[in-house]
N, C-alpha and C positions, 0 to 999 in steps of 0.2 A: 861619643865618648872622648874623656880628656887623657892627654898624654902626660904623664910627668917625669921628669927627670931628676937623677941623683944629684945634677949640678943645681938645680932649682931648688931642691930639698936642703941640701947641706952647703951650699955655697962653693963646692969644690970645682975644679977647672973638668973633672971628668965629665964627658958628655956623652957617655954610654947611656944609651936608651933604657929606661925600666920598663917593665910589665906594663900594660895598659892597666889604668887603673878607672873602675866605674864610678859613674857620676854618684851616685847614691847607694848606700850599703844593702838598700832593700831592691837592687837590681841584678838578681842572679845572671850567671851566665847559663843561657838555655839555648843558645843557637843551634845546638845538635838537637835538641827536642823540636823545635819548630822545622828542621829540616826532616826530620821523621814524621811530624805530623804532616806535613804537607804532601807526604808521600803514599800517605795509608788513605784507603778507603773508609768510607763510614762503618761502623760497626763498633764491638765492644773494646778491640786494641786501640783505635782512634780516640774513643771516649776515655779510655785510661790515660792516654799521653795528655789529653786536653786537660784533663783533672790534675795533671801533675804540673802542668804549667800554671794553671791558675791558683793552685796552692803556692807555687813557688814565686808569684808574683802579687798575691794578696797583700802581705805587708805594703807595699807601694799604694794599691787601691785605697787602703787605708789611711795612708799619708798624705794623698790628695782630698779623701774626704774630710779630714783634719782640717785642711783649709778652710772648710765652710762652716766650722762649729760656730756656735753662738750666733745663729741667725734664724732661729725660730724652729731648727729640726734637730733633733735628737740626734747624736752620734752613730747610734745603732741604725738607725735608719738611712743616715747617708753613706755607711759603711754597705749597706746593702745594694745601694745605689751604684756604688763605685763598683762593687763587685759585680753588678749587671755590665756595666761598662767595660771593665775586665773581660768578661765573656766575649763581649761583643769585638773587641780588639785582637783578642788571640784567634776567633774565627775569621776576621777580615785580613788578619795580617799575612804580607807576603815577604818571606825571609829574602827573597832576592832584592828588597827595595830598602834595607839598612836594618837598623837598629832597632828592635822592637819597643825599647823605653821610649823613643822618640816619636813613635807612632800612638802606643798606649796613653801616654801622659795627657795629650790632647782629646782624645778620643774618651777617655773616663772623666777628665774635666768638663766635656760638653755633655757629657750624660747627666752629672750632677746639677749643671747648670741648668739644662731642660727640666730637670727634677724640681727647681725652686720656681720657673717661670711658668711651667704646667699644673703644677700638683700644689704648692704651698699656698698661691694667691686666693685669698677666700673669694675675691670676685675677677670676673675674667678682665683682664688688663691688658691693653692693645702692645704688642711686643716694643712697638717704639717707645711706648712711656717707660715700659720697664729697662730699655736701654737706658733713658735718661736718668732713669733712677740708680742704676749702677754707676753709671758716670759722675752723678753727683755726689753719691755715696764715697767713692774713691776719692774724688776730688777733696772732700771735706776731710777725709782722712788724712790725705796728704798735706792738707793746709794748718793742720791742727797738730802736727807731730811734734814740734817744739812745744817744751812745757811753757805753760801760762799763755798759748796763743789763743787769741780771740775767736770767737764761732765767726766763721768767714762769712760775710756778706754774700747775694746774690751776685752781686757785680764783681765780686772777687773770685766766685766758684765759675760764672761765665768768663773771665779773664783768662781762668786757669787750663777750662776744659774745651775753651773756643766755642761754647754753645750762647745763644742768646739768652737775656736772662727771663725771657718768657719761658723758653726751653728749661732752664734752671728751676723756674719756680713749679712748671709741671713735674720734674723728677723732685722736688723737695716735697712736693704735694702726695707724691707716689710714695716715698718713704714712711709717710706716715699710715697708707692705704694697704699694707701689707696683709693686714690681719682686719676682721670685722669685729666689733662690739656690740653685746647684746644690747636692746632696748631695755632690758630690766636690770642691765648692771648698775650697781650702785656709786654714783659720783661723789657721796660724802659717807664719812663713818660716824659723822654723828648721829645724835638722838633724832632729828627730824631728817635725817638723809635723804636724797632723793635719787629718782633714777635717771638714766640718759633720757628716757622717753619722757618723763617731766619736763625736759627744756625744750622739747619740740613745739613748735606752734601748731595750730590746726585751721582748716580753712573758715572763713568768716562768712556766714549767710548774708550778712548784711550789704557786701560787696554785690551779691546776685539783685538783692533788691534795689540797689541804685542804677544798676545798668539796665533793669527792667522799665523802672521808673523814666529814666532818660530816654530808653527808645519808645515808649509810649506817648510822650511829650507831643510829638508831631501829629500822630493820629489822633490825639485828643484835640489839637487845635483845629483839625480839619473838620471835625462833628459840628452839625447846629448847635445854636445857642442853647436851646431847650434840652438836647440831649447831654451837652455837658453839665446843664445845671442838674439835671436828673443825676449823673454820676455821682457829682460831686455831693448832693445831698445823701445819695444811697452808701457811698464809700468813706466818704470824709467825714461828715455829720453824721454818720450811722444811723440815719432814719429809715425806717420799715416803709414797703412800698406802698402801704395804706395810707400814713402820713404824706408821702409824695404824692399820692393821686389826691388826696384832699387839697393839699396846697395848690396843685395845678387845675385843678377843677377836671380832673378826667379820671377814668376807671383804674383801678389796681391791676387790672389783667392787662391794660394798654401799658401802664407803667414798665410792666414785668416785659412787655414785647419789646420795648424801645431801649430797656436796658441790655436784654441779651442781644439785639441788632446792633446796638453801639458798641458793645464789649467784643462782636464778631468783628464789626470794621476795623477797630484799634488792632485786634490780633493779626488780622489779614495785612494791615498795613505794616506792622511791627516784621511780620515775617518775610513782606516783600522788600522792607531796606536789607534785611539780613542775606537776601539772596541777592540783592543787586544795590550793595551799598553806595555806588556812585551814579546811580541811574534814577529814575521816577518809575512809580510802582503803577501808575495808570487810575489809583483811586481818585475819586473825587466827593466832594459833601455833598448832601443833597437835602434839602430843608423838607 
């Protein structure tokens, strides 16, 4: 509680102490009610006193909730959260430990902050990142209080908060991550408007083809020359097995067996490389 004297108010030499003045107009004198509450057992009478205390201190809870307006949550919901914090403060307060307001303010404030931390993020964000976000937000507000102040740089925010620039970057990124945006959200109001999904890339299957070809090269080099030639004619010149057989003077059935055996050998070679990328797979080429 703050003590005010008539000498301080009026500048006179009279130092007679004035009655104690409460810090806020919404901080009622409920010391007697708290003493009574602490002496009551659970029951209707205690519930009535508890409700009376909650009603008396509710304006203070609403004032605290008002500090968090314009942060993406309606003031009605914030007041509900603050009222819950007030009830917790009433239930846990020990009248012998001092003034209720000194205990209730941090309790209610903490309840509202927990609401933002646990309920308002669209994605679960580590608490450390949330704390960085809050420090960065406060620092940016403090650094731009003067009219015409430029947007502070990451280095300026870091110097103001004592954080590293990497931590400031993480906090600034979290400032933009409080809520999610639908992939169907329109990013342009023009007739040829596009959605967020239209700006996202897709996996390119050609990369898999490149990887497979590079993986197969070593296995192909280990094949006998005739089998490499057969595979080249079949898969690169797109020749049928019958034409390959005619060119080599062997049966079509034999060509089919050679293709199957060669592909199996290359496949086994590639799988062996993936299982043991730094060693040898034990395959040897046979003619």
